[in-house]
N, C-alpha and C positions, 0 to 999 in steps of 0.2 A: 833826826834829818826828818821822817817822818811824820813829827807831833809837827815842828816849825811850819810845813810845808803841808797843815791837815787841806786846808781845799783845795791846792792847787793839785793833790793826790785824789781827792775823791771826783776833781770835776775832768780831772786827766783819765782815772781808769775809765767811770761815767760814758764819756764820749769816744772814747776809743772802741773800747768793747762795742758798742751802739754801734758804731759808723761800721766796724767792722764787721760786725753778726749780718746789719743791714746790708752792706756790701755782698757777702758770703751769700745772704738769702736772694737775690737778686741775680749771683752768677747760678748758683744751683741751689735749688726749690727742693723742696721736700714735694710738696702737698699745694696744689693747687686752691688758690683763694676764689673762699664766694662769697665775697663781700669788696670793693672798692678799697684800696689803701686811702688815698690822700683821706677818707672823714676816719680812721681809724685812728688813721694816728697823730690827727688833729687832736682828735678826745683825750686818747692815750698818754699824750703829752702832754697836754691840757692839764690832764689829772694830774701830772708829776710836777706843774707849779704850783697846783693847789695845795697839794701835798705839803711842797716846801713852805710855801705860806704858814699853813697849817701848825708845822710841826715849829717852825719860827717863833710864832703866836703861843702855842699851849705847852709846847720843853723846848722851851731855850737853850737848857742845859741838857746836855744831848748825855745817850751813854758812858760817853767818852769819860765826862767832867764827873759822873757818878763814880767809875772805874776810880778815878785819881782821890776821892773822896774817900774809898773803900782801902784804903791803901795807905792812906795816911790817919785811917783808925784804927786798920789790922782787921777789915771784918773781912769775914767770908771765908769759905775752905780754903783756897787757896794758899792765902795767908794764915794759917793754922801749923804749919812746916815752912822745914827750911831745904828747899829742893834746886837745883841749878836751872837758871834763867831761861833756858829752853825747852826746859822739862815743862814746868810750868805754864810757858806758851804755848808749847804742842796741847798738853790737859785742858788750856782755856779754851782756847778754838777747838777743839770736838766737844766739850761737854757743849757749849756755847754750838752748835752744833746741833748736838741732839735734841737742846732746848729748842731750838726753834724748827727741830721737823716734830714733834710733842703740838707746837704752837698752830703748825697747820692742821696736824689731825684733831687736836679741836676746834678750831674752827669751823669744820664740816663738824661736828658732833653737837655741838652747843646751836642752838638756833638762833639765839639774838646776834651770835661772832657770824653767823654763817649767812645771816642775811644782807650782810657788809663784806663776807667775802666772796658773794654770787654774781658783786662786779665784775671780778677778777673772773672767773666761769664763763658769765655771759659774754665774753668773746666771741664770734662766731669765725673765728679766724686766727690761731694762734702764729705768731713771729716774736720777735724781741724787744717791741714794744707791748707785749699783754705782759710782762717780766713788768713794768711798770704800771700795769692800771689796778688798783688799790684804793679800796675809797677810803676818804681822808679821817675819818673815824677808825677806820679799820689799821690806820697807817700810825693813831695817836699811840691808839689799847696797844698797837705793837711794840711801840716805844718804852710804856710802861713796862708791859712782858718782860721786856729784854733787860728791862732798870731793874726789877726785882733780881733777875737772876746773874744782876754784876753784881748785886749785895751779898747772893748765895752762897756763888765762887768765889769773889775776890779776886777777877782777873785781873792783869798789868793793865795799862792804858796804851800800850801798844799792841796787846793781842785783844782789844775791843775794837781799836780802828782797822788791825789788817784783818782780822773775821769779818767787819761794814764791811770793807773793802770788794773781800773773795762772797761774801752773798752778793752785793748786789751785780758782781761781776757776774758771776752764776745762773743767775736770775735772768738779766742778757743772755747769756747763751744759752741756756735749756731750755727757753721759750723760742729759739729761735727756729727757723722757716729751714731747716739749711737740711740739705743729704749728704748724709757721713755714709763710706761704705759699711754694708752689715757687720763686717770682721773689724774693721776698726771702731767699731759700735759699743760693738760686743766687747772689747776690750775696757776703751773708755769707763764702761758704767762699771767695771770693776772697783772705779775709784771714787769716779765723779756722777752726777746724773748726766746724762745727755740727751738731746732734745726728744731723739726718739725714743726713753723712756718716759719724758716727762710728758710729752703730748699725749701718752696712755690716759694720764689725769686727767684731760680738757677733753675726755670723748661726754656724750652723754649718757653711754651705758652707766648706770649708777654703780655698777661692781670696779666699773674702772676708775668713778669717779673718785672714788674711797679708794684710792691707790697709789702709790708711788709720791707717796708727798714728803720726799727731799729736797731738798732745795742744792746743797752742794753735795756732802758725801752723799751716796748712793748705799751705804754699809746698815741705813738706817731701815730702808724697810724688808732688808732681808732679815736682820734680825728680830726686828718685831713681825713679820708676819704681813707686810700690809704689800708685796713687790708683783708686780704682774708685767712677764716679761713683753707681750705684744699686745696692741687692742685684736680684739673680738674680728671685728669687720677688715684690719689688714689697715696701715696708715695712709690709704690712698683713698678706700670707701666709707671710713667711720667719720663719723660725723662733728663736729669740736662745738661748745658751748653746752649750754641748756636748751633740755628738748623745751621749757614755756617759756623759751627767748627768743623760736628761730625768726625772727624778723631782721627789718633793719633797725630798729632800736637803738639796739645796744653798742649801736658805734655814734649813737647822741650825747655829749658831753653833760646836758643837762637831765636826762633820763638817767646817767649811771650815780648822776650824786641824789639821786631821789630814791630810785627803787627800791633802796633797803627797808624804808619806812611806806612804801604801796603795797595791799594785797598779792599774793599772787595771781595769777590768771585762774581762772577758773577749767575745768575739762570743756567742757563749750568752746569757748575761744582758744584754747588749743589744737580744736581738730580743726579748724579754720584754717589748719598750718602744716600741710601731708609733709613737711621736710624735717618733723623736727624729731626723728627717726624714733629710736627705742629707747628704752632704761627711764 
């Protein structure tokens, strides 16, 4: 049933989670905005449209198609042994989630990938649409990365599909500007990444930017030593974004598309913007 209605499920989960989180942001905001919502949303949602078109043109057969190919040919680690379907499913989702964690780490460590990934981090407010804000080239490279792990692991088509639904839903959730009671947040983040946990990752403070890489399960940051509980300045006072881009430009769609290929602002240029924060 899932696979027969793939497109419907994808659209329903995407639109449903986006609308719910946007409503909760309006009712229970966590942090005051520094930029207007309309221009940011037009830009962030515009990137989604561009990414969708780019993916269909460059990678018309997505990870699910390659999962079917791997299954037919018996490729991948999970196809080397017999196990109940539910065990293979759980292992596939866990291993794919760990692979995405390491992809995120690498996107901060490899300069050419960081040039693309900084489009995501340059957003000066963080809300549910920030979870959609990725440069088209990064999205395409991310799909090739997932396809590589599909061939290595050999997960079922259903596991890949469910994982992609979870990944998209969690990205919309953990980027949301939603206030969750501290005790509730503390419990939830034992299992999955919460908005407060991920917001630390969008701080201008370098040590905080290089932490809390998880998108779905929170265990990887604790296991691999990249977990920071709270931002140094507190959530209300922390500066979101990148210190060199504390201007109105990150809310511009064209800027987002070209900035990976432009030189970094000079120190003199940065000094003109006293709101850049530390780090």
